[in-house]
C-alpha positions in Angstrom: -5.7 0.0 -8.5 -5.3 -3.2 -10.3 -7.8 -6.2 -9.6 -6.9 -9.9 -9.7 -9.5 -11.8 -11.7 -12.1 -13.8 -9.4 -10.7 -17.1 -9.9 -7.2 -16.1 -8.7 -8.5 -14.2 -6.0 -10.7 -17.0 -4.8 -7.6 -19.1 -4.8 -5.7 -16.9 -2.9 -8.5 -16.7 -0.3 -9.0 -20.6 -0.1 -4.8 -20.8 0.9 -5.2 -17.9 3.4 -8.4 -19.4 5.0 -6.3 -23.0 5.3 -3.3 -21.2 7.3 -6.2 -20.0 9.8 -6.9 -21.8 13.0 -10.7 -22.1 13.9 -12.5 -19.2 15.0 -13.2 -18.7 18.6 -16.2 -16.3 19.6 -15.3 -14.0 22.6 -17.8 -12.6 24.6 -18.0 -8.9 25.8 -17.0 -8.9 29.4 -17.6 -6.1 31.5 -14.9 -4.9 33.8 -14.5 -5.3 37.6 -16.3 -2.4 39.5 -13.4 0.1 41.0 -13.7 1.4 44.8 -15.2 4.5 45.2 -19.0 6.4 45.2 -21.1 5.2 42.4 -21.4 8.2 39.7 -24.9 10.1 39.7 -26.9 8.9 36.9 -27.2 11.0 33.8 -29.9 11.0 31.3 -28.2 10.1 27.9 -29.4 9.4 24.1 -27.9 7.5 21.2 -28.5 5.2 18.5 -26.3 2.6 17.1 -26.4 1.0 13.6 -25.0 -2.4 13.2 -25.3 -3.4 9.9 -22.6 -5.9 7.9 -22.2 -6.9 4.4 -19.6 -9.4 3.1 -17.2 -8.1 0.6 -17.5 -8.5 -2.9 -15.1 -8.6 -5.7 -15.5 -7.3 -8.9 -15.7 -9.5 -11.9 -13.6 -9.6 -15.1 -14.9 -10.8 -18.3 -11.8 -13.2 -19.5 -13.3 -13.5 -23.0 -12.3 -10.2 -23.7 -8.9 -9.2 -25.1 -6.9 -7.6 -22.2 -5.9 -3.9 -22.8 -4.2 -1.7 -20.7 -6.4 0.4 -18.5 -7.1 3.9 -19.4 -5.5 6.2 -16.3 -7.5 9.2 -15.8 -5.4 12.5 -15.2 -4.6 13.0 -11.8 -6.9 15.8 -10.5 -5.6 18.9 -8.3 -6.7 19.6 -4.7 -10.0 21.7 -5.1 -10.2 25.4 -4.4 -10.9 27.1 -1.1 -14.6 27.0 -0.4 -16.6 28.7 2.2 -18.2 26.3 5.3 -21.8 25.2 5.1 -24.5 25.1 7.6 -26.4 21.6 8.0 -28.0 22.2 11.3 -31.2 24.2 10.9 -30.7 27.1 13.6 -32.9 26.4 16.5 -32.8 22.9 15.9 -31.6 20.4 18.9 -28.4 18.6 17.8 -26.0 16.2 19.7 -22.2 16.0 20.0 -21.3 12.3 18.7 -17.7 12.9 18.7 -15.3 15.5 20.8 -11.7 16.8 20.1 -10.6 19.3 22.7 -7.4 21.1 22.2 -7.3 23.1 25.3 -9.7 24.3 28.2 -11.4 26.7 26.0 -11.0 25.7 22.2 -12.1 22.3 20.5 -13.6 20.6 17.9 -16.6 18.2 17.5 -18.5 16.1 15.2 -22.3 15.5 15.5 -25.7 16.6 14.2 -29.6 16.7 14.0 -31.8 13.6 14.5 -28.8 11.5 15.6 -26.5 12.3 12.4 -22.9 12.7 12.5 -22.6 14.9 9.3 -21.7 18.3 10.9 -18.4 19.6 12.4 -18.4 21.8 14.9 -16.2 24.2 16.9 -16.0 25.8 20.2 -14.0 28.5 22.1 -15.7 28.2 25.3 -15.0 25.0 26.6 -18.3 23.2 25.0 -20.9 25.2 26.4 -21.6 26.8 22.9 -20.7 25.9 19.5 -20.3 27.2 15.7 -21.1 24.7 12.8 -18.2 25.0 10.3 -18.9 21.9 8.1 -17.2 21.5 4.8 -19.4 22.1 1.5 -19.4 18.0 1.0 -22.1 17.4 -1.3 -25.0 15.1 -0.1 -26.9 12.5 -1.9 -30.1 12.2 -0.2 -30.5 8.5 -1.0 -26.9 7.6 0.5 -26.9 9.4 4.0 -22.9 10.2 5.0 -21.2 10.2 8.1 -18.1 12.1 9.0 -14.8 11.3 10.9 -12.1 14.2 11.4 -8.8 14.8 13.2 -7.8 18.0 14.6 -4.2 19.5 15.2 -4.8 22.5 16.8 -7.5 25.2 17.2 -7.4 26.2 13.5 -6.1 23.2 11.7 -8.4 20.1 11.1 -9.1 17.3 8.5 -12.9 15.8 7.9 -13.3 12.6 5.8 -17.0 11.7 4.8 -18.3 8.0 3.9 -21.6 6.1 3.5 -23.5 5.3 6.7 -24.5 1.8 5.2 -22.9 -0.7 2.6 -20.6 1.2 0.4 -20.8 -1.5 -2.3 -17.4 -2.9 -3.0 -16.9 -3.4 -6.2 -17.6 0.1 -7.6 -14.9 2.4 -7.4 -15.9 5.8 -5.4 -13.8 8.9 -5.0 -12.2 9.4 -2.0 -11.6 13.0 -0.6 -10.4 14.7 2.4 -11.4 18.2 3.4 -8.5 20.3 5.0 -9.2 23.6 6.7 -6.4 26.1 8.4 -8.5 29.0 9.7 -10.9 27.2 12.1 -13.3 26.0 9.6 -14.0 29.3 7.8 -13.2 27.5 4.4 -12.2 24.3 3.3 -10.3 22.5 0.6 -10.7 19.2 -0.8 -8.0 17.0 -1.8 -7.5 15.5 -5.0 -9.5 12.1 -5.3 -8.4 8.9 -4.6 -10.3 5.7 -6.2 -11.3 3.3 -3.9 -13.8 0.4 -3.6 -15.0 1.4 0.3 -13.9 4.1 2.5 -16.0 2.8 5.7 -19.4 2.6 7.2 -21.0 3.1 10.5 -20.2 -0.5 11.5 -16.6 0.0 10.4 -15.5 3.6 10.3 -12.4 4.9 8.8 -9.6 6.3 11.0 -7.8 9.4 9.8 -4.7 10.8 11.8 -2.1 13.3 11.2 1.2 13.2 13.1 1.8 16.9 12.2 0.4 19.4 9.6 1.9 17.5 6.5 2.0 13.6 7.3 -1.1 11.8 7.5 -2.6 8.6 7.5 -6.1 6.9 6.4 -7.0 3.3 7.7 -10.6 2.8 5.5 -11.8 -0.6 7.0 -14.6 -2.7 5.9 -16.4 -6.0 7.5 -15.2 -9.4 7.2 -15.1 -11.1 4.2 -14.2 -14.6 4.8 -12.6 -16.2 8.0 -10.4 -13.9 9.7 -10.0 -11.8 6.7 -11.0 -7.9 7.2 -9.9 -5.7 4.1 -8.4 -2.3 4.4 -7.0 0.4 2.5 -4.2 2.5 3.8 -3.4 5.7 2.3 -0.9 8.2 3.2 -0.2 11.8 2.7 3.1 13.7 2.8 1.2 17.4 1.7 -1.1 18.2 4.5 -3.8 16.0 3.1 -3.7 17.9 -0.6 -3.2 14.1 -2.2 -3.0 10.7 -1.0 -1.0 7.6 -2.0 -2.7 4.3 -1.7 0.0 2.0 0.2 -2.5 -1.1 0.8 -5.5 -2.1 -0.7 -7.4 -5.4 -0.5 -6.6 -6.9 -4.0 -2.5 -6.6 -3.8 -1.8 -5.7 -0.7 0.8 -7.3 1.6 -0.1 -6.3 5.0 -3.0 -5.3 7.4 -5.6 -7.4 5.6 -6.5 -10.4 8.1 -8.4 -9.5 11.2 -10.4 -6.9 12.9 -8.1 -3.5 13.4 -8.9 -1.8 16.8 -6.4 1.1 16.5 -3.7 3.0 15.0 -1.0 5.8 16.1 1.5 7.3 14.2 4.7 9.6 14.9 6.1 12.3 12.7 9.3 10.2 12.6 7.2 7.9 10.3 6.8 5.0 12.9 3.5 3.6 13.0 1.5 0.9 15.2 -1.9 -0.9 14.2 -3.4 -2.9 16.9 -5.4 -6.2 15.9 -8.9 -6.9 17.9 -9.6 -10.4 18.5 -8.2 -12.9 16.4 -7.4 -17.0 17.1 -4.1 -16.6 18.5 -2.9 -17.3 22.0 -1.6 -13.7 22.5 -2.6 -10.2 21.1 -1.2 -9.2 17.8 0.5 -5.6 16.4 1.6 -4.4 13.3 4.5 -2.1 13.2 6.1 0.1 10.6 9.3 2.1 10.7 8.8 3.7 7.3 5.7 5.6 7.4 3.6 2.3 6.3 5.5 1.4 3.3 6.2 -1.9 4.8 5.1 -3.5 8.2 6.0 -6.3 10.8 3.5 -8.5 12.5 4.7 -8.9 16.1 2.8 -11.2 18.5 3.0 -9.7 22.3 4.2 -12.2 24.7 2.2 -13.5 27.7 3.8 -12.7 31.1 5.4 -15.8 32.3 3.4 -15.8 35.5 0.1 -15.7 33.3 1.3 -17.7 30.3 -0.4 -21.1 31.4 -3.9 -19.3 32.4 -4.0 -17.3 29.0 -2.4 -19.8 26.6 -5.8 -20.9 25.5 -7.6 -17.6 25.2 -7.8 -15.0 22.4 -6.3 -11.6 23.6 -7.1 -8.3 21.9 -4.5 -5.5 21.5 -5.9 -1.9 21.5 -4.9 1.6 22.3 -1.5 2.3 20.8 0.6 5.2 21.8 3.7 5.9 19.8 6.0 8.4 21.6 9.0 8.0 19.6 10.8 5.6 17.1 11.8 3.7 20.3 9.3 4.2 22.7 5.7 2.7 22.2 2.8 1.8 24.6 0.3 -0.8 23.8 -2.8 -2.2 25.8 -4.0 -5.8 25.7 -7.4 -7.6 27.2 -7.3 -11.1 27.4 -10.4 -12.8 28.4 -10.5 -15.8 31.3 -13.0 -18.6 30.8 -14.5 -19.7 34.1 -17.8 -19.8 36.0 -17.6 -15.9 36.4 -16.1 -14.1 33.3 -13.3 -12.1 33.9 -10.3 -10.6 32.0 -6.7 -9.6 32.6 -5.5 -6.2 31.1 -2.1 -6.1 30.5 -0.1 -2.8 29.4 3.1 -3.5 27.0 6.1 -1.0 26.7 8.8 -1.2 24.1 12.2 0.8 23.6 13.6 -0.9 21.1 10.9 -1.1 18.1 8.9 -4.1 19.5 11.9 -6.6 20.0 11.4 -6.7 23.5 8.5 -5.6 26.1 8.1 -4.6 29.9 4.6 -5.9 30.7 2.5 -4.9 33.8 -1.0 -5.7 34.8 -3.3 -2.3 34.6 -6.8 -1.7 35.2 -8.5 -1.8 32.1 -10.1 0.6 29.6 -8.8 2.7 26.5 -5.5 4.6 27.3 -5.2 8.3 26.5 -1.9 10.1 26.8 -2.7 13.5 28.5 0.8 15.0 28.7 4.3 14.5 30.4 4.2 11.3 31.8 0.4 11.1 32.6 -1.9 8.4 30.7 -5.7 8.0 31.8 -7.4 4.5 31.4 -10.7 5.3 30.6 -14.2 3.4 30.9 -16.8 2.9 33.1 -13.8 3.1 35.5 -11.3 5.9 35.3 -7.9 5.5 36.3 -4.9 7.6 36.3 -1.2 7.2 36.2 1.6 9.5 36.3 4.6 7.0 35.5 3.1 6.1 32.0 1.5 3.1 33.2 3.5 1.4 35.9 1.3 2.2 38.6 -2.3 3.3 38.8 -4.6 5.1 41.1 -8.6 5.0 40.8 -10.3 8.1 40.3 -14.2 7.5 39.6 -16.6 4.8 38.6 -19.4 6.0 36.2 -22.5 4.5 35.1 -22.0 5.3 31.2 -19.6 4.4 28.3 -17.7 7.4 26.9 -15.6 8.7 24.2 -13.3 11.1 26.3 -10.9 13.9 25.4 -8.6 15.1 28.1 -6.3 18.2 27.3 -4.3 17.9 30.6 -4.5 15.9 33.9 -7.5 17.7 35.0 -9.6 18.9 32.0 -11.6 16.4 30.2 -14.8 16.2 28.1 -16.9 13.1 27.2 -19.5 12.1 24.8 -21.2 9.9 27.1 -24.0 7.1 26.4 -26.2 4.6 28.1 -28.4 2.3 26.0 -30.3 4.8 23.7 -29.4 7.9 25.5 -26.4 10.4 24.7 -25.0 13.6 26.8 -21.8 15.8 26.6 -20.2 16.0 30.1 -17.0 18.0 31.4 -14.6 17.6 34.3 -12.3 20.1 35.6 -10.8 17.6 38.5 -9.3 15.0 36.4 -12.5 12.6 36.1 -13.4 12.6 39.9 -16.8 14.6 38.9 -18.5 15.3 35.7 -20.8 18.3 35.1 -23.7 18.2 32.4 -23.3 20.2 29.1 -26.4 21.6 27.5 -24.6 22.6 24.1 -26.1 25.5 22.2 -25.4 26.4 18.6 -24.2 29.9 18.0 -24.9 31.9 14.5 
């Protein structure tokens, strides 16, 4: 990866900042309560880290003669290595992230003492778990956390990154672990040299659309007015090697404003959504060539709400790519008034974002669960069986959740309320939830 000299990089930043509007702070807004019985309280447990650092650029001594950089030889993927155990037998642990495949089989990331460095697998719906963590090397001075993507009961990928500041300006090796036997054995990818992989305040995202094609969006915190640097990497060999498509120094796309989500289709179409930015309407980026290039698209405001929403900043989130010509994206637009509220909009396009069909929806993160069924998930749970055109209220709960539904009836959630965390399950589409006390199996 080539770096631009510090002076040129600063000049580019000044031009970028001059083109931006003034920043607008947007408070977190609560949803309006949904009808129905209140959820019975579940005792929960969790800690969140909220550190942030500014991005630094590497300095280059311009007085030295310019020489061609020495490019290290490309390393091949690693050999198969057996899974390792990080959780001490008999020690309690928390599930921090869950991804179920079917009503019985699924994956999780969690650990003891509030960590997220262990990969876990279940075959009984989440009651018992086996640790199947990749043999990632750990430095006790730099705690690591993991993110993962799991395609089926046997196939998955895991990526580790530092919990705190990853020290931009210093190259580090990004490696992705891959398994195709349920986590018994893992293989590390060839390393890609990057300056940051992610942190607890800006975790990396990894997604495979099929067994061969995957993408990583490695994010970092803000480095200037509305500038949020990223690396975008792609793999076409199942995660054995990764190509850097976008970097913070020479990248042409995706470098401004916080990124709130991404989704990919095996045909190569991808959507990245943008969080709050000082625009009148929400913004997304669409790629039709597997991330080689991107088009920025502003989501239009509905005519009947244009005047009321014209002075606000909307956030796009929850992209779902069904096919090259079939995209769904959600948006939240805060309304400034005596009583803070938000307008939630659902956008669907069948022509790669050239035009949009717009509906209001109840709000919450979207999750596709098969057929034409989409769930809207938050402290209020809603169900749609026509891809978001109409919605029915399911339940109001008293916690925030990271949800995983495998069909319209069976779902799981890592439920959080302040510093409490718990694993819960539903078998009736979210109308009721039962507490799971996960156990570690040998």
